[in-house]
N, CA, C and O atoms as a GROMACS GRO file, in nm:
protein
  292
    1UNK      N    1   0.139  -0.666  -6.513
    1UNK     CA    2   0.138  -0.770  -6.411
    1UNK      C    3   0.014  -0.860  -6.432
    1UNK      O    4  -0.094  -0.811  -6.462
    2UNK      N    5   0.031  -0.988  -6.417
    2UNK     CA    6  -0.077  -1.085  -6.434
    2UNK      C    7  -0.158  -1.097  -6.305
    2UNK      O    8  -0.103  -1.108  -6.196
    3UNK      N    9  -0.290  -1.094  -6.320
    3UNK     CA   10  -0.378  -1.101  -6.203
    3UNK      C   11  -0.453  -1.233  -6.202
    3UNK      O   12  -0.450  -1.309  -6.299
    4UNK      N   13  -0.519  -1.259  -6.091
    4UNK     CA   14  -0.592  -1.384  -6.074
    4UNK      C   15  -0.700  -1.405  -6.180
    4UNK      O   16  -0.729  -1.519  -6.218
    5UNK      N   17  -0.759  -1.297  -6.229
    5UNK     CA   18  -0.865  -1.308  -6.329
    5UNK      C   19  -0.819  -1.385  -6.452
    5UNK      O   20  -0.899  -1.454  -6.515
    6UNK      N   21  -0.692  -1.376  -6.487
    6UNK     CA   22  -0.638  -1.442  -6.607
    6UNK      C   23  -0.566  -1.573  -6.575
    6UNK      O   24  -0.501  -1.632  -6.662
    7UNK      N   25  -0.576  -1.620  -6.451
    7UNK     CA   26  -0.504  -1.740  -6.407
    7UNK      C   27  -0.591  -1.864  -6.420
    7UNK      O   28  -0.712  -1.859  -6.399
    8UNK      N   29  -0.528  -1.975  -6.455
    8UNK     CA   30  -0.600  -2.102  -6.470
    8UNK      C   31  -0.654  -2.155  -6.337
    8UNK      O   32  -0.750  -2.233  -6.336
    9UNK      N   33  -0.595  -2.115  -6.226
    9UNK     CA   34  -0.638  -2.163  -6.095
    9UNK      C   35  -0.760  -2.088  -6.042
    9UNK      O   36  -0.821  -2.131  -5.944
   10UNK      N   37  -0.795  -1.977  -6.106
   10UNK     CA   38  -0.901  -1.890  -6.055
   10UNK      C   39  -1.038  -1.933  -6.110
   10UNK      O   40  -1.054  -1.949  -6.231
   11UNK      N   41  -1.134  -1.952  -6.022
   11UNK     CA   42  -1.271  -1.985  -6.061
   11UNK      C   43  -1.356  -1.862  -6.035
   11UNK      O   44  -1.378  -1.823  -5.920
   12UNK      N   45  -1.404  -1.799  -6.143
   12UNK     CA   46  -1.481  -1.676  -6.130
   12UNK      C   47  -1.614  -1.698  -6.060
   12UNK      O   48  -1.666  -1.809  -6.055
   13UNK      N   49  -1.668  -1.589  -6.006
   13UNK     CA   50  -1.801  -1.587  -5.943
   13UNK      C   51  -1.807  -1.676  -5.820
   13UNK      O   52  -1.896  -1.760  -5.808
   14UNK      N   53  -1.712  -1.659  -5.731
   14UNK     CA   54  -1.715  -1.732  -5.605
   14UNK      C   55  -1.837  -1.696  -5.523
   14UNK      O   56  -1.898  -1.591  -5.545
   15UNK      N   57  -1.872  -1.779  -5.431
   15UNK     CA   58  -1.987  -1.752  -5.345
   15UNK      C   59  -1.939  -1.739  -5.202
   15UNK      O   60  -1.832  -1.789  -5.166
   16UNK      N   61  -2.019  -1.674  -5.121
   16UNK     CA   62  -1.982  -1.660  -4.981
   16UNK      C   63  -2.005  -1.793  -4.909
   16UNK      O   64  -2.100  -1.864  -4.943
   17UNK      N   65  -1.921  -1.829  -4.813
   17UNK     CA   66  -1.941  -1.954  -4.741
   17UNK      C   67  -2.068  -1.948  -4.658
   17UNK      O   68  -2.090  -1.851  -4.585
   18UNK      N   69  -2.150  -2.049  -4.668
   18UNK     CA   70  -2.275  -2.055  -4.595
   18UNK      C   71  -2.319  -2.199  -4.585
   18UNK      O   72  -2.280  -2.282  -4.668
   19UNK      N   73  -2.399  -2.229  -4.487
   19UNK     CA   74  -2.452  -2.365  -4.475
   19UNK      C   75  -2.591  -2.374  -4.536
   19UNK      O   76  -2.658  -2.476  -4.523
   20UNK      N   77  -2.635  -2.268  -4.603
   20UNK     CA   78  -2.765  -2.267  -4.669
   20UNK      C   79  -2.760  -2.354  -4.794
   20UNK      O   80  -2.651  -2.385  -4.843
   21UNK      N   81  -2.874  -2.393  -4.846
   21UNK     CA   82  -2.877  -2.470  -4.971
   21UNK      C   83  -2.812  -2.391  -5.084
   21UNK      O   84  -2.814  -2.268  -5.082
   22UNK      N   85  -2.753  -2.459  -5.184
   22UNK     CA   86  -2.682  -2.390  -5.292
   22UNK      C   87  -2.765  -2.283  -5.362
   22UNK      O   88  -2.709  -2.183  -5.409
   23UNK      N   89  -2.894  -2.301  -5.372
   23UNK     CA   90  -2.978  -2.202  -5.438
   23UNK      C   91  -2.982  -2.069  -5.366
   23UNK      O   92  -3.022  -1.968  -5.425
   24UNK      N   93  -2.943  -2.066  -5.240
   24UNK     CA   94  -2.945  -1.942  -5.163
   24UNK      C   95  -2.809  -1.874  -5.157
   24UNK      O   96  -2.796  -1.769  -5.094
   25UNK      N   97  -2.706  -1.932  -5.221
   25UNK     CA   98  -2.574  -1.870  -5.221
   25UNK      C   99  -2.581  -1.736  -5.290
   25UNK      O  100  -2.657  -1.718  -5.386
   26UNK      N  101  -2.503  -1.643  -5.242
   26UNK     CA  102  -2.501  -1.507  -5.296
   26UNK      C  103  -2.375  -1.488  -5.377
   26UNK      O  104  -2.264  -1.513  -5.328
   27UNK      N  105  -2.390  -1.444  -5.500
   27UNK     CA  106  -2.274  -1.417  -5.585
   27UNK      C  107  -2.209  -1.287  -5.540
   27UNK      O  108  -2.278  -1.190  -5.509
   28UNK      N  109  -2.076  -1.286  -5.538
   28UNK     CA  110  -2.001  -1.166  -5.503
   28UNK      C  111  -1.922  -1.126  -5.628
   28UNK      O  112  -1.832  -1.198  -5.670
   29UNK      N  113  -1.957  -1.012  -5.687
   29UNK     CA  114  -1.888  -0.968  -5.809
   29UNK      C  115  -1.742  -0.940  -5.784
   29UNK      O  116  -1.703  -0.894  -5.676
   30UNK      N  117  -1.660  -0.968  -5.885
   30UNK     CA  118  -1.515  -0.944  -5.883
   30UNK      C  119  -1.442  -1.033  -5.783
   30UNK      O  120  -1.328  -1.004  -5.746
   31UNK      N  121  -1.506  -1.140  -5.739
   31UNK     CA  122  -1.447  -1.232  -5.643
   31UNK      C  123  -1.460  -1.373  -5.698
   31UNK      O  124  -1.556  -1.405  -5.768
   32UNK      N  125  -1.362  -1.457  -5.667
   32UNK     CA  126  -1.367  -1.596  -5.712
   32UNK      C  127  -1.293  -1.684  -5.614
   32UNK      O  128  -1.254  -1.642  -5.505
   33UNK      N  129  -1.273  -1.808  -5.654
   33UNK     CA  130  -1.205  -1.906  -5.570
   33UNK      C  131  -1.069  -1.938  -5.630
   33UNK      O  132  -1.057  -1.956  -5.752
   34UNK      N  133  -0.967  -1.946  -5.546
   34UNK     CA  134  -0.833  -1.984  -5.591
   34UNK      C  135  -0.816  -2.134  -5.566
   34UNK      O  136  -0.822  -2.180  -5.453
   35UNK      N  137  -0.796  -2.209  -5.675
   35UNK     CA  138  -0.782  -2.354  -5.665
   35UNK      C  139  -0.638  -2.399  -5.685
   35UNK      O  140  -0.613  -2.512  -5.725
   36UNK      N  141  -0.543  -2.309  -5.656
   36UNK     CA  142  -0.400  -2.340  -5.671
   36UNK      C  143  -0.357  -2.449  -5.575
   36UNK      O  144  -0.274  -2.534  -5.609
   37UNK      N  145  -0.410  -2.447  -5.455
   37UNK     CA  146  -0.378  -2.545  -5.351
   37UNK      C  147  -0.504  -2.620  -5.312
   37UNK      O  148  -0.614  -2.575  -5.343
   38UNK      N  149  -0.490  -2.734  -5.244
   38UNK     CA  150  -0.609  -2.807  -5.200
   38UNK      C  151  -0.694  -2.721  -5.106
   38UNK      O  152  -0.642  -2.630  -5.041
   39UNK      N  153  -0.824  -2.748  -5.098
   39UNK     CA  154  -0.909  -2.671  -5.007
   39UNK      C  155  -0.863  -2.688  -4.862
   39UNK      O  156  -0.803  -2.789  -4.825
   40UNK      N  157  -0.892  -2.586  -4.782
   40UNK     CA  158  -0.854  -2.589  -4.641
   40UNK      C  159  -0.977  -2.614  -4.555
   40UNK      O  160  -1.089  -2.582  -4.594
   41UNK      N  161  -0.955  -2.670  -4.437
   41UNK     CA  162  -1.064  -2.698  -4.344
   41UNK      C  163  -1.100  -2.571  -4.269
   41UNK      O  164  -1.014  -2.506  -4.211
   42UNK      N  165  -1.228  -2.537  -4.271
   42UNK     CA  166  -1.281  -2.423  -4.197
   42UNK      C  167  -1.372  -2.478  -4.088
   42UNK      O  168  -1.478  -2.533  -4.117
   43UNK      N  169  -1.330  -2.464  -3.964
   43UNK     CA  170  -1.410  -2.515  -3.852
   43UNK      C  171  -1.534  -2.429  -3.832
   43UNK      O  172  -1.527  -2.306  -3.839
   44UNK      N  173  -1.647  -2.494  -3.806
   44UNK     CA  174  -1.772  -2.425  -3.779
   44UNK      C  175  -1.846  -2.504  -3.672
   44UNK      O  176  -1.908  -2.606  -3.703
   45UNK      N  177  -1.841  -2.460  -3.547
   45UNK     CA  178  -1.904  -2.536  -3.438
   45UNK      C  179  -2.055  -2.548  -3.453
   45UNK      O  180  -2.116  -2.635  -3.391
   46UNK      N  181  -2.118  -2.462  -3.535
   46UNK     CA  182  -2.263  -2.469  -3.554
   46UNK      C  183  -2.303  -2.570  -3.660
   46UNK      O  184  -2.420  -2.605  -3.671
   47UNK      N  185  -2.207  -2.617  -3.738
   47UNK     CA  186  -2.234  -2.714  -3.844
   47UNK      C  187  -2.233  -2.854  -3.786
   47UNK      O  188  -2.150  -2.884  -3.699
   48UNK      N  189  -2.323  -2.942  -3.830
   48UNK     CA  190  -2.328  -3.077  -3.773
   48UNK      C  191  -2.203  -3.158  -3.804
   48UNK      O  192  -2.170  -3.252  -3.731
   49UNK      N  193  -2.131  -3.122  -3.911
   49UNK     CA  194  -2.005  -3.190  -3.944
   49UNK      C  195  -1.885  -3.122  -3.879
   49UNK      O  196  -1.774  -3.172  -3.889
   50UNK      N  197  -1.906  -3.010  -3.814
   50UNK     CA  198  -1.796  -2.940  -3.748
   50UNK      C  199  -1.721  -2.844  -3.838
   50UNK      O  200  -1.623  -2.783  -3.795
   51UNK      N  201  -1.766  -2.829  -3.962
   51UNK     CA  202  -1.700  -2.739  -4.057
   51UNK      C  203  -1.705  -2.794  -4.197
   51UNK      O  204  -1.787  -2.880  -4.228
   52UNK      N  205  -1.617  -2.744  -4.281
   52UNK     CA  206  -1.612  -2.791  -4.419
   52UNK      C  207  -1.483  -2.748  -4.486
   52UNK      O  208  -1.410  -2.663  -4.437
   53UNK      N  209  -1.457  -2.810  -4.601
   53UNK     CA  210  -1.339  -2.776  -4.680
   53UNK      C  211  -1.377  -2.668  -4.780
   53UNK      O  212  -1.479  -2.678  -4.847
   54UNK      N  213  -1.293  -2.563  -4.790
   54UNK     CA  214  -1.321  -2.451  -4.879
   54UNK      C  215  -1.194  -2.405  -4.948
   54UNK      O  216  -1.085  -2.409  -4.891
   55UNK      N  217  -1.210  -2.360  -5.073
   55UNK     CA  218  -1.101  -2.292  -5.142
   55UNK      C  219  -1.103  -2.147  -5.096
   55UNK      O  220  -1.210  -2.093  -5.067
   56UNK      N  221  -0.986  -2.082  -5.089
   56UNK     CA  222  -0.984  -1.941  -5.048
   56UNK      C  223  -1.059  -1.852  -5.147
   56UNK      O  224  -1.050  -1.871  -5.268
   57UNK      N  225  -1.134  -1.757  -5.094
   57UNK     CA  226  -1.201  -1.657  -5.176
   57UNK      C  227  -1.106  -1.541  -5.196
   57UNK      O  228  -1.042  -1.494  -5.102
   58UNK      N  229  -1.096  -1.493  -5.320
   58UNK     CA  230  -0.997  -1.391  -5.352
   58UNK      C  231  -1.050  -1.296  -5.458
   58UNK      O  232  -1.132  -1.334  -5.542
   59UNK      N  233  -1.005  -1.172  -5.454
   59UNK     CA  234  -1.047  -1.071  -5.552
   59UNK      C  235  -0.976  -1.098  -5.684
   59UNK      O  236  -0.860  -1.141  -5.685
   60UNK      N  237  -1.045  -1.072  -5.796
   60UNK     CA  238  -0.989  -1.103  -5.927
   60UNK      C  239  -0.867  -1.020  -5.964
   60UNK      O  240  -0.791  -1.059  -6.052
   61UNK      N  241  -0.845  -0.907  -5.899
   61UNK     CA  242  -0.729  -0.823  -5.930
   61UNK      C  243  -0.608  -0.855  -5.843
   61UNK      O  244  -0.504  -0.790  -5.854
   62UNK      N  245  -0.620  -0.955  -5.756
   62UNK     CA  246  -0.507  -0.997  -5.671
   62UNK      C  247  -0.401  -1.065  -5.756
   62UNK      O  248  -0.430  -1.114  -5.865
   63UNK      N  249  -0.279  -1.067  -5.708
   63UNK     CA  250  -0.170  -1.138  -5.774
   63UNK      C  251  -0.084  -1.203  -5.667
   63UNK      O  252  -0.024  -1.134  -5.585
   64UNK      N  253  -0.077  -1.337  -5.668
   64UNK     CA  254  -0.007  -1.408  -5.561
   64UNK      C  255   0.136  -1.446  -5.598
   64UNK      O  256   0.215  -1.479  -5.509
   65UNK      N  257   0.171  -1.442  -5.725
   65UNK     CA  258   0.305  -1.481  -5.766
   65UNK      C  259   0.313  -1.621  -5.825
   65UNK      O  260   0.416  -1.659  -5.880
   66UNK      N  261   0.204  -1.698  -5.815
   66UNK     CA  262   0.199  -1.832  -5.874
   66UNK      C  263   0.108  -1.834  -5.996
   66UNK      O  264   0.037  -1.932  -6.019
   67UNK      N  265   0.110  -1.727  -6.072
   67UNK     CA  266   0.025  -1.712  -6.190
   67UNK      C  267   0.056  -1.819  -6.294
   67UNK      O  268   0.172  -1.848  -6.324
   68UNK      N  269  -0.050  -1.879  -6.349
   68UNK     CA  270  -0.039  -1.973  -6.460
   68UNK      C  271  -0.145  -1.934  -6.562
   68UNK      O  272  -0.264  -1.943  -6.532
   69UNK      N  273  -0.105  -1.890  -6.682
   69UNK     CA  274  -0.202  -1.839  -6.779
   69UNK      C  275  -0.302  -1.944  -6.825
   69UNK      O  276  -0.270  -2.063  -6.835
   70UNK      N  277  -0.422  -1.899  -6.853
   70UNK     CA  278  -0.524  -1.988  -6.908
   70UNK      C  279  -0.488  -2.022  -7.050
   70UNK      O  280  -0.426  -1.942  -7.121
   71UNK      N  281  -0.524  -2.141  -7.094
   71UNK     CA  282  -0.494  -2.186  -7.230
   71UNK      C  283  -0.618  -2.170  -7.315
   71UNK      O  284  -0.725  -2.218  -7.279
   72UNK      N  285  -0.605  -2.102  -7.427
   72UNK     CA  286  -0.716  -2.087  -7.521
   72UNK      C  287  -0.717  -2.204  -7.617
   72UNK      O  288  -0.613  -2.244  -7.669
   73UNK      N  289  -0.836  -2.258  -7.639
   73UNK     CA  290  -0.846  -2.373  -7.732
   73UNK      C  291  -0.916  -2.328  -7.858
   73UNK      O  292  -0.935  -2.407  -7.950
   0.00000   0.00000   0.00000
């Protein structure tokens, strides 16, 4: 079975959502971002913008059924 780790839509080494500066983001091993669909709005009443757009965070061994293999060059 094909997993997200081998999918073209998967961006490895996703970070946890935070309003801290990018240098303070924490890497979560075996987790990444799924870019298969456009980012979704996540409301955050504490944020001055009211939230932000984010790609879903997903484990690399997940399989959603929309697998598209990466192309080797």
